DSSP file (Angstrom, degrees, kcal/mol; ACC not computed):
  #  RESIDUE AA STRUCTURE BP1 BP2  ACC     N-H-->O    O-->H-N    N-H-->O    O-->H-N    TCO  KAPPA ALPHA  PHI   PSI    X-CA   Y-CA   Z-CA
    1    1 A X     >        0   0    0      0, 0.0     4,-1.3     0, 0.0     5,-0.1   0.000 360.0 360.0 360.0 -50.6   -3.1   -0.7   -1.1
    2    2 A X  H  >  +     0   0    0      1,-0.2     4,-2.7     2,-0.2     5,-0.2   0.910 360.0  50.9 -72.5 -42.3   -3.7   -1.9    2.4
    3    3 A X  H  > S+     0   0    0      1,-0.2     4,-2.3     2,-0.2     5,-0.3   0.869 106.8  54.4 -65.5 -37.1   -7.5   -2.4    2.1
    4    4 A X  H  > S+     0   0    0      2,-0.2     4,-2.0     1,-0.2     5,-0.4   0.899 112.5  43.6 -65.2 -38.3   -7.2   -4.4   -1.0
    5    5 A X  H  X S+     0   0    0     -4,-1.3     4,-1.6     3,-0.2     5,-0.4   0.922 112.5  52.9 -70.1 -43.8   -4.9   -6.8    0.7
    6    6 A X  H  < S+     0   0    0     -4,-2.7    -2,-0.2     1,-0.2    -1,-0.2   0.889 120.7  31.7 -58.6 -39.6   -6.9   -6.9    3.8
    7    7 A X  H  < S+     0   0    0     -4,-2.3    -1,-0.2    -5,-0.2    -2,-0.2   0.764 135.0  17.4 -91.2 -26.4  -10.1   -7.8    2.0
    8    8 A X  H  X S+     0   0    0     -4,-2.0     4,-3.0    -5,-0.3     3,-0.2   0.639  87.4  96.6-124.9 -16.6   -8.9   -9.8   -1.0
    9    9 A X  H  X S+     0   0    0     -4,-1.6     4,-2.3    -5,-0.4     5,-0.2   0.870  88.4  47.4 -57.0 -46.4   -5.4  -11.2   -0.7
   10   10 A X  H  > S+     0   0    0     -5,-0.4     4,-2.4     1,-0.2    -1,-0.2   0.935 117.1  44.7 -59.9 -41.3   -6.2  -14.8    0.6
   11   11 A X  H  > S+     0   0    0     -3,-0.2     4,-3.1     2,-0.2     5,-0.4   0.886 109.6  55.6 -69.4 -36.8   -8.9  -15.2   -2.1
   12   12 A X  H  X S+     0   0    0     -4,-3.0     4,-2.7     1,-0.2     5,-0.3   0.915 111.4  45.1 -57.9 -42.6   -6.6  -13.7   -4.8
   13   13 A X  H  X S+     0   0    0     -4,-2.3     4,-1.9    -5,-0.2     6,-0.8   0.915 115.3  46.4 -68.9 -42.7   -4.0  -16.4   -3.9
   14   14 A X  H  X S+     0   0    0     -4,-2.4     4,-0.9    -5,-0.2     5,-0.2   0.952 124.1  32.2 -64.7 -49.7   -6.6  -19.2   -3.8
   15   15 A X  H  < S+     0   0    0     -4,-3.1    -2,-0.2     2,-0.2    -3,-0.2   0.887 125.8  41.5 -75.9 -39.8   -8.2  -18.2   -7.1
   16   16 A X  H  < S+     0   0    0     -4,-2.7    -3,-0.2    -5,-0.4    -2,-0.2   0.773 129.6  25.0 -82.3 -26.2   -5.2  -16.8   -8.9
   17   17 A X  H  < S-     0   0    0     -4,-1.9    58,-0.2    -5,-0.3    -3,-0.2   0.346  97.3-124.3-121.0   4.0   -2.6  -19.4   -7.9
   18   18 A X     <  +     0   0    0     -4,-0.9     2,-0.2     1,-0.2    -4,-0.2   0.891  59.9 145.0  54.1  45.3   -4.8  -22.4   -7.2
   19   19 A X        -     0   0    0     -6,-0.8    -1,-0.2    -5,-0.2    -2,-0.1  -0.616  54.7 -88.4-105.7 170.0   -3.5  -22.9   -3.6
   20   20 A X     >  -     0   0    0     -2,-0.2     4,-2.1     1,-0.1     3,-0.3  -0.324  37.3-110.0 -72.3 159.2   -5.3  -24.0   -0.5
   21   21 A X  H  > S+     0   0    0      1,-0.2     4,-2.4     2,-0.2     5,-0.2   0.853 120.5  57.2 -56.9 -34.8   -7.2  -21.5    1.7
   22   22 A X  H  > S+     0   0    0      2,-0.2     4,-2.2     1,-0.2    -1,-0.2   0.898 106.7  48.0 -63.7 -39.6   -4.5  -22.1    4.3
   23   23 A X  H  > S+     0   0    0     -3,-0.3     4,-2.0     2,-0.2    -2,-0.2   0.874 110.8  51.6 -68.9 -36.5   -1.8  -21.1    1.9
   24   24 A X  H  X S+     0   0    0     -4,-2.1     4,-1.8     2,-0.2    -2,-0.2   0.900 110.9  47.8 -64.8 -40.3   -3.8  -18.0    0.9
   25   25 A X  H  X S+     0   0    0     -4,-2.4     4,-2.3     2,-0.2    -2,-0.2   0.869 108.3  54.7 -67.0 -37.1   -4.1  -17.1    4.6
   26   26 A X  H  X S+     0   0    0     -4,-2.2     4,-2.1     2,-0.2    -2,-0.2   0.909 106.0  52.8 -60.6 -42.3   -0.4  -17.6    5.1
   27   27 A X  H  X S+     0   0    0     -4,-2.0     4,-2.0     1,-0.2    -2,-0.2   0.909 108.9  49.1 -60.6 -42.8    0.2  -15.1    2.3
   28   28 A X  H  X S+     0   0    0     -4,-1.8     4,-2.4     1,-0.2    -1,-0.2   0.904 107.9  54.7 -63.3 -40.3   -2.0  -12.6    4.0
   29   29 A X  H  X S+     0   0    0     -4,-2.3     4,-2.4     1,-0.2    -2,-0.2   0.885 107.2  50.5 -59.2 -39.9   -0.1  -13.2    7.2
   30   30 A X  H  X S+     0   0    0     -4,-2.1     4,-2.8     2,-0.2    -1,-0.2   0.893 108.4  52.7 -64.9 -39.9    3.1  -12.4    5.4
   31   31 A X  H  X S+     0   0    0     -4,-2.0     4,-2.4     2,-0.2    -2,-0.2   0.946 112.1  44.4 -59.4 -48.1    1.7   -9.2    4.1
   32   32 A X  H  X S+     0   0    0     -4,-2.4     4,-2.6     1,-0.2    -2,-0.2   0.889 113.4  51.2 -66.0 -39.5    0.6   -8.1    7.5
   33   33 A X  H  X S+     0   0    0     -4,-2.4     4,-2.6     2,-0.2    -1,-0.2   0.920 111.4  47.3 -64.0 -43.2    4.0   -9.1    9.0
   34   34 A X  H  X S+     0   0    0     -4,-2.8     4,-2.4     2,-0.2    -2,-0.2   0.912 113.1  48.5 -64.4 -41.9    5.9   -7.2    6.3
   35   35 A X  H  X S+     0   0    0     -4,-2.4     4,-2.0    -5,-0.2    -2,-0.2   0.904 112.0  49.3 -64.9 -40.5    3.7   -4.1    6.9
   36   36 A X  H  X S+     0   0    0     -4,-2.6     4,-2.2     2,-0.2    -2,-0.2   0.923 109.8  51.2 -64.3 -44.5    4.2   -4.3   10.6
   37   37 A X  H  X S+     0   0    0     -4,-2.6     4,-2.1     1,-0.2    -2,-0.2   0.919 108.8  52.2 -58.2 -44.4    7.9   -4.6   10.2
   38   38 A X  H  X S+     0   0    0     -4,-2.4     4,-0.7     1,-0.2    -1,-0.2   0.898 110.7  47.1 -57.9 -42.4    7.9   -1.5    8.0
   39   39 A X  H  X S+     0   0    0     -4,-2.0     4,-0.5     2,-0.2    -1,-0.2   0.821 108.7  55.5 -71.7 -30.2    6.0    0.4   10.6
   40   40 A X  H  < S+     0   0    0     -4,-2.2     3,-0.3     1,-0.2     4,-0.3   0.925 118.2  32.9 -67.3 -43.7    8.3   -0.7   13.4
   41   41 A X  H  X S+     0   0    0     -4,-2.1     4,-2.1     1,-0.2    -1,-0.2   0.465  95.1  98.4 -90.7  -0.7   11.4    0.6   11.5
   42   42 A X  H  X S+     0   0    0     -4,-0.7     4,-3.1     1,-0.2     5,-0.2   0.875  76.5  53.6 -56.3 -45.9    9.5    3.5   10.0
   43   43 A X  H  X S+     0   0    0     -4,-0.5     4,-2.7    -3,-0.3    -1,-0.2   0.919 110.2  48.0 -58.9 -44.1   10.6    6.2   12.5
   44   44 A X  H  > S+     0   0    0     -4,-0.3     4,-2.0     2,-0.2    -1,-0.2   0.914 113.9  47.0 -63.4 -41.9   14.3    5.4   11.9
   45   45 A X  H  X>S+     0   0    0     -4,-2.1     4,-3.1     2,-0.2     5,-0.6   0.921 112.8  48.9 -66.4 -43.1   13.9    5.4    8.2
   46   46 A X  H  X5S+     0   0    0     -4,-3.1     4,-1.7     1,-0.2    -2,-0.2   0.906 111.8  49.1 -63.5 -41.6   12.0    8.7    8.2
   47   47 A X  H  <5S+     0   0    0     -4,-2.7    -1,-0.2    -5,-0.2    -2,-0.2   0.882 118.7  39.3 -63.4 -38.4   14.5   10.3   10.5
   48   48 A X  H  <5S+     0   0    0     -4,-2.0    -2,-0.2    -5,-0.2    -1,-0.2   0.896 133.1  17.5 -81.6 -40.4   17.4    9.2    8.3
   49   49 A X  H  <5S-     0   0    0     -4,-3.1     4,-0.5    -5,-0.2    -3,-0.2   0.624 100.1-123.9-111.8 -16.0   16.0    9.7    4.8
   50   50 A X     X< -     0   0    0     -4,-1.7     4,-2.1    -5,-0.6     5,-0.2   0.018  32.0 -74.4  87.5 161.2   13.0   12.0    5.1
   51   51 A X  H  > S+     0   0    0      1,-0.2     4,-3.2     2,-0.2     5,-0.3   0.918 123.8  50.8 -60.7 -49.5    9.3   11.6    4.2
   52   52 A X  H  > S+     0   0    0    115,-0.3     4,-2.7     1,-0.2     5,-0.2   0.926 113.0  45.0 -62.3 -46.0    9.6   12.0    0.4
   53   53 A X  H  > S+     0   0    0    114,-1.1     4,-2.6    -4,-0.5    -1,-0.2   0.917 115.3  48.1 -63.5 -42.6   12.4    9.5   -0.1
   54   54 A X  H  X S+     0   0    0     -4,-2.1     4,-2.7     2,-0.2    -2,-0.2   0.922 113.7  47.5 -65.1 -43.0   10.7    7.0    2.2
   55   55 A X  H  X S+     0   0    0     -4,-3.2     4,-2.3     2,-0.2    -2,-0.2   0.916 113.6  47.0 -65.4 -42.4    7.3    7.5    0.4
   56   56 A X  H  X S+     0   0    0     -4,-2.7     4,-2.1    -5,-0.3    -2,-0.2   0.920 114.5  47.1 -65.2 -42.5    8.9    7.1   -3.0
   57   57 A X  H  X S+     0   0    0     -4,-2.6     4,-2.5    -5,-0.2    -2,-0.2   0.910 112.1  49.4 -65.8 -41.4   10.9    4.0   -2.0
   58   58 A X  H  X S+     0   0    0     -4,-2.7     4,-2.8     1,-0.2    -1,-0.2   0.879 109.1  53.0 -67.6 -34.8    7.8    2.4   -0.4
   59   59 A X  H  X S+     0   0    0     -4,-2.3     4,-2.8     2,-0.2    -1,-0.2   0.904 109.9  48.7 -63.8 -39.6    5.8    3.2   -3.6
   60   60 A X  H  X S+     0   0    0     -4,-2.1     4,-2.8     2,-0.2     5,-0.3   0.911 111.8  49.2 -64.8 -41.8    8.5    1.4   -5.6
   61   61 A X  H  X S+     0   0    0     -4,-2.5     4,-2.9     2,-0.2    -2,-0.2   0.949 114.6  44.4 -60.0 -48.6    8.4   -1.5   -3.2
   62   62 A X  H  X S+     0   0    0     -4,-2.8     4,-2.9     2,-0.2     5,-0.2   0.915 114.1  49.8 -64.4 -42.9    4.7   -1.8   -3.4
   63   63 A X  H  X S+     0   0    0     -4,-2.8     4,-2.2     2,-0.2    -2,-0.2   0.946 114.6  43.5 -60.9 -49.9    4.7   -1.4   -7.2
   64   64 A X  H  X S+     0   0    0     -4,-2.8     4,-2.3     2,-0.2    -2,-0.2   0.912 114.3  51.0 -62.2 -42.8    7.3   -4.0   -7.7
   65   65 A X  H  X S+     0   0    0     -4,-2.9     4,-2.2    -5,-0.3    -2,-0.2   0.910 109.5  49.6 -61.9 -42.7    5.6   -6.3   -5.2
   66   66 A X  H  X S+     0   0    0     -4,-2.9     4,-3.3     1,-0.2     5,-0.3   0.896 108.9  52.9 -64.6 -39.0    2.2   -6.0   -6.9
   67   67 A X  H  X S+     0   0    0     -4,-2.2     4,-2.9    -5,-0.2     5,-0.3   0.919 108.2  51.0 -60.5 -41.8    3.8   -6.7  -10.3
   68   68 A X  H  X S+     0   0    0     -4,-2.3     4,-1.4     1,-0.2    -2,-0.2   0.924 114.6  43.7 -59.0 -44.2    5.3   -9.9   -8.8
   69   69 A X  H  < S+     0   0    0     -4,-2.2    -2,-0.2     2,-0.2    -1,-0.2   0.942 118.8  42.0 -67.3 -48.5    1.9  -10.9   -7.5
   70   70 A X  H  < S+     0   0    0     -4,-3.3    -2,-0.2     1,-0.2    -3,-0.2   0.909 128.1  27.9 -68.2 -43.4    0.0  -10.0  -10.7
   71   71 A X  H  < S+     0   0    0     -4,-2.9    -1,-0.2    -5,-0.3    -2,-0.2   0.492  91.1 120.5-101.1  -5.3    2.4  -11.4  -13.2
   72   72 A X     <  -     0   0    0     -4,-1.4     3,-0.1    -5,-0.3    -4,-0.0  -0.221  48.7-156.9 -62.0 150.2    4.0  -14.2  -11.1
   73   73 A X  S    S+     0   0    0      1,-0.1     2,-0.3   -56,-0.0    -1,-0.1   0.425  72.4  44.3-106.5  -3.5    3.7  -17.7  -12.4
   74   74 A X  S  > S-     0   0    0      1,-0.1     4,-2.3    -5,-0.0     5,-0.2  -0.972  77.7-120.3-143.0 157.5    4.2  -19.4   -9.1
   75   75 A X  H  > S+     0   0    0     -2,-0.3     4,-2.3     1,-0.2     5,-0.1   0.891 114.1  53.1 -60.5 -42.2    3.1  -19.1   -5.5
   76   76 A X  H  > S+     0   0    0      2,-0.2     4,-1.8     1,-0.2    -1,-0.2   0.913 108.9  48.9 -63.0 -43.9    6.6  -18.7   -4.2
   77   77 A X  H  > S+     0   0    0      1,-0.2     4,-1.7     2,-0.2    -1,-0.2   0.914 112.0  49.4 -61.3 -43.3    7.2  -15.8   -6.7
   78   78 A X  H  X S+     0   0    0     -4,-2.3     4,-2.3     1,-0.2    -2,-0.2   0.861 105.8  57.5 -64.4 -35.7    4.0  -14.2   -5.6
   79   79 A X  H  X S+     0   0    0     -4,-2.3     4,-1.9     2,-0.2    -1,-0.2   0.904 104.5  51.1 -62.4 -42.0    5.0  -14.6   -1.9
   80   80 A X  H  X S+     0   0    0     -4,-1.8     4,-1.8     1,-0.2    -1,-0.2   0.923 111.0  49.6 -60.3 -43.0    8.1  -12.5   -2.5
   81   81 A X  H  X S+     0   0    0     -4,-1.7     4,-2.8     1,-0.2    -2,-0.2   0.871 106.1  56.1 -62.6 -37.4    5.9   -9.9   -4.1
   82   82 A X  H  X S+     0   0    0     -4,-2.3     4,-2.7     2,-0.2    -1,-0.2   0.885 104.8  52.2 -64.1 -38.8    3.6   -9.9   -1.2
   83   83 A X  H  X S+     0   0    0     -4,-1.9     4,-2.3     2,-0.2    -1,-0.2   0.935 112.8  44.4 -63.0 -45.1    6.4   -9.2    1.2
   84   84 A X  H  X S+     0   0    0     -4,-1.8     4,-2.4     2,-0.2    -2,-0.2   0.907 112.4  52.6 -65.6 -40.9    7.5   -6.2   -0.9
   85   85 A X  H  X S+     0   0    0     -4,-2.8     4,-2.0     1,-0.2    -2,-0.2   0.921 110.5  48.1 -58.3 -46.2    3.8   -5.1   -1.2
   86   86 A X  H  X S+     0   0    0     -4,-2.7     4,-0.6     2,-0.2    -2,-0.2   0.900 111.3  49.2 -64.2 -41.5    3.5   -5.2    2.6
   87   87 A X  H >< S+     0   0    0     -4,-2.3     3,-0.7     1,-0.2     4,-0.3   0.903 113.3  48.0 -63.3 -39.3    6.7   -3.2    3.1
   88   88 A X  H >X S+     0   0    0     -4,-2.4     3,-0.7     1,-0.2     4,-0.5   0.819 107.7  55.3 -70.2 -30.9    5.5   -0.6    0.6
   89   89 A X  H 3< S+     0   0    0     -4,-2.0     4,-0.4     1,-0.2    -1,-0.2   0.607  88.2  82.4 -76.3 -11.4    2.0   -0.4    2.2
   90   90 A X  T << S+     0   0    0     -3,-0.7     4,-0.3    -4,-0.6    -1,-0.2   0.753  95.3  34.5 -67.7 -25.5    3.4    0.5    5.6
   91   91 A X  T <> S+     0   0    0     -3,-0.7     4,-2.6    -4,-0.3     5,-0.5   0.776  88.1  84.4-108.2 -28.0    4.0    4.2    5.2
   92   92 A X  H  X S+     0   0    0     -4,-0.5     4,-2.3     1,-0.2     5,-0.2   0.889  98.3  33.6 -51.4 -60.7    1.5    5.9    2.9
   93   93 A X  H  > S+     0   0    0     -4,-0.4     4,-2.4     2,-0.2     5,-0.2   0.945 120.8  45.9 -68.2 -49.3   -1.4    6.7    5.3
   94   94 A X  H  > S+     0   0    0     -4,-0.3     4,-1.9     1,-0.2    -1,-0.2   0.901 117.2  44.5 -62.2 -38.7    0.6    7.3    8.5
   95   95 A X  H  X S+     0   0    0     -4,-2.6     4,-2.5     2,-0.2    -1,-0.2   0.886 112.7  51.6 -72.4 -38.1    3.1    9.6    6.8
   96   96 A X  H  X S+     0   0    0     -4,-2.3     4,-1.9    -5,-0.5    -2,-0.2   0.902 110.6  48.8 -62.2 -41.0    0.4   11.4    4.8
   97   97 A X  H  X S+     0   0    0     -4,-2.4     4,-0.8     2,-0.2    -2,-0.2   0.893 110.8  50.5 -65.5 -39.9   -1.5   12.1    8.0
   98   98 A X  H >< S+     0   0    0     -4,-1.9     3,-0.8    -5,-0.2    -2,-0.2   0.914 109.6  50.4 -63.2 -43.9    1.7   13.3    9.7
   99   99 A X  H >< S+     0   0    0     -4,-2.5     3,-1.6     1,-0.2     4,-0.4   0.868 103.7  59.6 -63.8 -36.2    2.4   15.7    6.8
  100  100 A X  H 3< S+     0   0    0     -4,-1.9    11,-0.3     1,-0.3    -1,-0.2   0.755 103.2  53.6 -63.5 -23.3   -1.1   17.1    7.0
  101  101 A X  T << S+     0   0    0     -3,-0.8    -1,-0.3    -4,-0.8    -2,-0.2   0.335  80.4  97.4 -93.7   7.0   -0.4   18.1   10.5
  102  102 A X  S <  S+     0   0    0     -3,-1.6     2,-0.6    -4,-0.1    -1,-0.2   0.952  76.0  54.6 -61.6 -53.1    2.8   20.1    9.8
  103  103 A X  S    S-     0   0    0     -4,-0.4    -1,-0.1    -3,-0.2     4,-0.0  -0.729  72.2-150.4 -89.6 121.8    1.3   23.6    9.6
  104  104 A X  S >  S+     0   0    0     -2,-0.6     3,-1.1     2,-0.1     2,-0.6   0.746  76.4  90.2 -64.5 -21.5   -0.7   24.6   12.7
  105  105 A X  T 3  S-     0   0    0      1,-0.3    -2,-0.1     2,-0.1    -3,-0.0  -0.661 110.9  -6.5 -77.3 119.4   -2.9   26.9   10.6
  106  106 A X  T 3> S+     0   0    0     -2,-0.6     4,-2.2     3,-0.1    -1,-0.3   0.704  87.7 144.1  72.8  20.6   -5.8   24.8    9.4
  107  107 A X  H <>  +     0   0    0     -3,-1.1     4,-3.0     1,-0.2     5,-0.3   0.880  67.1  54.6 -61.2 -39.4   -4.4   21.6   10.8
  108  108 A X  H  > S+     0   0    0     -4,-0.3     4,-2.3     1,-0.2    -1,-0.2   0.916 109.7  46.7 -63.5 -41.5   -7.8   20.2   11.8
  109  109 A X  H  > S+     0   0    0      2,-0.2     4,-2.3     1,-0.2    -1,-0.2   0.921 115.7  45.2 -65.6 -43.4   -9.2   20.6    8.3
  110  110 A X  H  X S+     0   0    0     -4,-2.2     4,-2.7     2,-0.2     5,-0.2   0.938 115.2  45.6 -67.5 -46.6   -6.2   19.1    6.6
  111  111 A X  H  X S+     0   0    0     -4,-3.0     4,-2.7   -11,-0.3     5,-0.2   0.906 114.1  51.0 -63.5 -39.4   -5.9   16.1    9.0
  112  112 A X  H  X S+     0   0    0     -4,-2.3     4,-2.7    -5,-0.3    -1,-0.2   0.900 110.7  48.7 -61.8 -41.0   -9.6   15.6    8.6
  113  113 A X  H  X S+     0   0    0     -4,-2.3     4,-2.7     2,-0.2    -2,-0.2   0.918 113.3  45.8 -66.2 -44.2   -9.4   15.7    4.9
  114  114 A X  H  X S+     0   0    0     -4,-2.7     4,-2.7     2,-0.2    -2,-0.2   0.920 114.6  48.3 -65.5 -42.9   -6.5   13.2    4.8
  115  115 A X  H  X S+     0   0    0     -4,-2.7     4,-2.8    -5,-0.2     5,-0.3   0.932 112.9  48.1 -61.6 -45.8   -8.3   10.9    7.3
  116  116 A X  H  X S+     0   0    0     -4,-2.7     4,-2.5    -5,-0.2    -2,-0.2   0.928 113.3  47.1 -61.5 -45.6  -11.6   11.1    5.3
  117  117 A X  H  X S+     0   0    0     -4,-2.7     4,-2.4     2,-0.2    -1,-0.2   0.916 113.7  48.9 -62.5 -42.2   -9.8   10.3    2.0
  118  118 A X  H  X S+     0   0    0     -4,-2.7     4,-2.1     1,-0.2    -2,-0.2   0.930 115.4  42.0 -64.6 -46.0   -7.9    7.5    3.6
  119  119 A X  H  X S+     0   0    0     -4,-2.8     4,-2.0     2,-0.2    -1,-0.2   0.844 112.0  55.3 -72.9 -31.3  -10.9    5.8    5.2
  120  120 A X  H  X S+     0   0    0     -4,-2.5     4,-3.1    -5,-0.3     5,-0.4   0.938 110.7  45.3 -61.9 -45.5  -13.0    6.5    2.1
  121  121 A X  H  X S+     0   0    0     -4,-2.4     4,-2.1     1,-0.2     5,-0.4   0.888 111.7  53.2 -62.4 -39.3  -10.4    4.6    0.0
  122  122 A X  H  < S+     0   0    0     -4,-2.1     4,-0.4     1,-0.2    -1,-0.2   0.846 118.2  36.3 -64.7 -34.6  -10.3    1.9    2.7
  123  123 A X  H  X S+     0   0    0     -4,-2.0     4,-0.5    -5,-0.1    -2,-0.2   0.853 127.5  32.6 -86.8 -38.0  -14.0    1.4    2.6
  124  124 A X  H  X S+     0   0    0     -4,-3.1     4,-2.0    -5,-0.2     5,-0.2   0.818 106.9  66.9 -92.7 -33.8  -14.8    2.0   -1.1
  125  125 A X  H  X S+     0   0    0     -4,-2.1     4,-2.6    -5,-0.4     5,-0.2   0.925  98.4  49.0 -58.3 -52.2  -11.6    0.6   -2.8
  126  126 A X  H  > S+     0   0    0     -5,-0.4     4,-2.3    -4,-0.4    -1,-0.2   0.896 111.1  49.1 -61.0 -41.2  -12.0   -3.1   -1.9
  127  127 A X  H  X S+     0   0    0     -4,-0.5     4,-2.3     2,-0.2    -1,-0.2   0.917 111.9  49.7 -63.5 -38.5  -15.6   -3.4   -3.1
  128  128 A X  H  X S+     0   0    0     -4,-2.0     4,-2.6     1,-0.2     5,-0.2   0.916 109.8  51.6 -63.3 -41.1  -14.7   -1.7   -6.4
  129  129 A X  H  X S+     0   0    0     -4,-2.6     4,-2.8     1,-0.2    -1,-0.2   0.901 109.1  51.0 -59.8 -41.0  -11.9   -4.1   -6.7
  130  130 A X  H  X S+     0   0    0     -4,-2.3     4,-1.4     2,-0.2    -2,-0.2   0.894 109.3  49.8 -64.7 -39.7  -14.3   -6.9   -6.1
  131  131 A X  H  X S+     0   0    0     -4,-2.3     4,-0.6     2,-0.2     3,-0.3   0.930 113.9  44.9 -65.2 -44.9  -16.7   -5.6   -8.8
  132  132 A X  H >X S+     0   0    0     -4,-2.6     4,-2.1     1,-0.2     3,-1.4   0.913 109.1  58.0 -62.8 -41.2  -13.8   -5.3  -11.3
  133  133 A X  H 3X S+     0   0    0     -4,-2.8     4,-2.0     1,-0.3    -1,-0.2   0.785  94.5  65.1 -59.9 -29.0  -12.6   -8.8  -10.2
  134  134 A X  H 3< S+     0   0    0     -4,-1.4    -1,-0.3    -3,-0.3    -2,-0.2   0.816 112.5  34.8 -60.7 -30.1  -16.0  -10.3  -11.2
  135  135 A X  H << S+     0   0    0     -3,-1.4    -2,-0.2    -4,-0.6    -1,-0.2   0.826 137.4  14.7 -95.9 -36.8  -15.3   -9.3  -14.8
  136  136 A X  H  < S-     0   0    0     -4,-2.1     4,-0.4     1,-0.1    -3,-0.2   0.418 112.0 -95.9-121.4  -0.3  -11.5   -9.8  -15.2
  137  137 A X     X  -     0   0    0     -4,-2.0     4,-1.9    -5,-0.4    -3,-0.2   0.187  32.5 -95.2  91.5 145.4  -10.5  -11.8  -12.1
  138  138 A X  H  > S+     0   0    0      1,-0.2     4,-0.9     2,-0.2    -1,-0.1   0.859 120.9  57.4 -63.7 -37.2   -9.2  -10.5   -8.8
  139  139 A X  H >4 S+     0   0    0      1,-0.2     3,-0.8     2,-0.2    -1,-0.2   0.937 112.4  40.5 -60.2 -47.0   -5.6  -11.1   -9.7
  140  140 A X  H >4 S+     0   0    0     -4,-0.4     3,-1.9     1,-0.2    -1,-0.2   0.778 104.1  68.4 -73.6 -26.4   -5.9   -8.9  -12.8
  141  141 A X  H >X S+     0   0    0     -4,-1.9     3,-1.9     1,-0.3     4,-0.6   0.744  81.2  77.9 -63.3 -21.5   -8.0   -6.4  -10.9
  142  142 A X  H <X S+     0   0    0     -4,-0.9     4,-2.4    -3,-0.8    -1,-0.3   0.649  72.2  80.3 -63.6 -13.2   -4.9   -5.6   -8.8
  143  143 A X  H <> S+     0   0    0     -3,-1.9     4,-2.2     1,-0.2    -1,-0.3   0.836  87.1  58.2 -60.4 -30.3   -3.8   -3.5  -11.8
  144  144 A X  H <> S+     0   0    0     -3,-1.9     4,-2.0    -4,-0.2    -1,-0.2   0.925 107.3  45.3 -62.2 -44.7   -6.2   -0.8  -10.4
  145  145 A X  H  X S+     0   0    0     -4,-0.6     4,-2.5     2,-0.2    -2,-0.2   0.892 109.8  56.1 -65.6 -39.7   -4.2   -0.8   -7.2
  146  146 A X  H  X S+     0   0    0     -4,-2.4     4,-2.1     1,-0.2    -2,-0.2   0.905 107.4  48.5 -58.6 -43.2   -1.0   -0.8   -9.2
  147  147 A X  H  X S+     0   0    0     -4,-2.2     4,-2.4     2,-0.2    -1,-0.2   0.919 110.6  50.9 -64.0 -43.6   -2.1    2.4  -10.9
  148  148 A X  H  X S+     0   0    0     -4,-2.0     4,-2.5     1,-0.2    -2,-0.2   0.888 109.2  51.2 -62.6 -38.6   -3.0    4.0   -7.6
  149  149 A X  H  X S+     0   0    0     -4,-2.5     4,-2.6     2,-0.2    -1,-0.2   0.905 109.0  50.9 -64.3 -41.9    0.4    3.2   -6.2
  150  150 A X  H  X S+     0   0    0     -4,-2.1     4,-2.1     2,-0.2    -2,-0.2   0.926 111.6  47.2 -62.0 -43.9    2.1    4.7   -9.2
  151  151 A X  H  X S+     0   0    0     -4,-2.4     4,-1.7     2,-0.2    -2,-0.2   0.924 111.8  50.5 -63.4 -44.4    0.0    7.9   -8.8
  152  152 A X  H  < S+     0   0    0     -4,-2.5     4,-0.4     1,-0.2    -2,-0.2   0.906 110.1  50.4 -61.4 -41.3    0.8    8.0   -5.0
  153  153 A X  H >< S+     0   0    0     -4,-2.6     3,-0.9     1,-0.2    -1,-0.2   0.895 109.8  50.0 -63.3 -39.7    4.5    7.6   -5.7
  154  154 A X  H 3< S+     0   0    0     -4,-2.1     3,-0.4     1,-0.2    -1,-0.2   0.795 114.1  45.7 -69.4 -27.5    4.4   10.4   -8.3
  155  155 A X  T >< S+     0   0    0     -4,-1.7     3,-2.1     1,-0.2    -1,-0.2   0.366  80.2 104.1 -94.9   4.7    2.6   12.7   -5.8
  156  156 A X  G X   +     0   0    0     -3,-0.9     3,-2.0    -4,-0.4    -1,-0.2   0.726  62.6  75.8 -63.6 -21.1    4.9   11.9   -2.8
  157  157 A X  G >  S+     0   0    0     -3,-0.4     3,-1.6     1,-0.3    -1,-0.3   0.738  79.7  74.7 -61.6 -19.4    6.7   15.2   -3.1
  158  158 A X  G <  S+     0   0    0     -3,-2.1    -1,-0.3     1,-0.3    -2,-0.2   0.672  84.5  65.2 -66.6 -15.5    3.6   16.7   -1.5
  159  159 A X  G <  S+     0   0    0     -3,-2.0    -1,-0.3    -4,-0.2  -108,-0.2   0.354  71.3 133.7 -88.3   6.0    4.7   15.3    1.9
  160  160 A X    <   -     0   0    0     -3,-1.6     3,-0.1  -109,-0.1     4,-0.0  -0.342  65.0-108.8 -57.1 131.1    7.8   17.5    2.0
  161  161 A X    >   -     0   0    0      1,-0.1     3,-1.5     2,-0.1    -1,-0.1  -0.259  43.3 -88.9 -60.0 149.7    8.1   19.0    5.4
  162  162 A X  T 3  S+     0   0    0      1,-0.2    -1,-0.1   -63,-0.1     3,-0.1  -0.292 110.5  19.2 -59.8 141.9    7.4   22.8    5.6
  163  163 A X  T 3  S+     0   0    0      1,-0.2     2,-0.5    -3,-0.1    -1,-0.2   0.521  96.3 113.2  78.8   5.1   10.4   25.0    5.0
  164  164 A X    <   -     0   0    0     -3,-1.5    -1,-0.2     1,-0.1     3,-0.1  -0.946  49.6-163.3-113.6 126.3   12.5   22.4    3.2
  165  165 A X  S    S+     0   0    0     -2,-0.5     2,-0.3     1,-0.2    -1,-0.1   0.774  81.6  15.9 -78.6 -25.5   13.3   22.8   -0.4
  166  166 A X              0   0    0      1,-0.1    -1,-0.2    -5,-0.0    -5,-0.0  -0.995 360.0 360.0-147.1 144.4   14.2   19.2   -0.8
  167  167 A X              0   0    0     -2,-0.3  -114,-1.1    -3,-0.1  -115,-0.3   0.271 360.0 360.0-162.4 360.0   13.7   16.1    1.3
């Protein structure tokens, strides 16, 4: 989610919405600002609602935001989607890494696996998106990210803290 925006969002806006490069860069700035805001308030949200609820909500924000961007008919509509996408992107990796460190037994292997998977996705995902974008356009290639967000949202229960039956 984050890597696709980092690598492609300005170009997606320029090519998909026929805006100037400055407007595409502004859109990316909004994404980063929204993601930063999410991370700033993240601890309070996690303390109040728990990991699973925060991850499910952030997946819904990202999913809805991506739909706004992909299906939007105007730059302004897409900008609203970008803010939701950024808010949704704020939590996945840091919360997943935190959950991997819950049980002290085997913590290094789990944290290493989550880190490796996250960085692998960060490195491999955007080029794959670019390859797909060559055939169907970058804006429509975001459907791949949308599917990944849906899967992540469905699997968010895996971040449940140890010893808690619901969270």
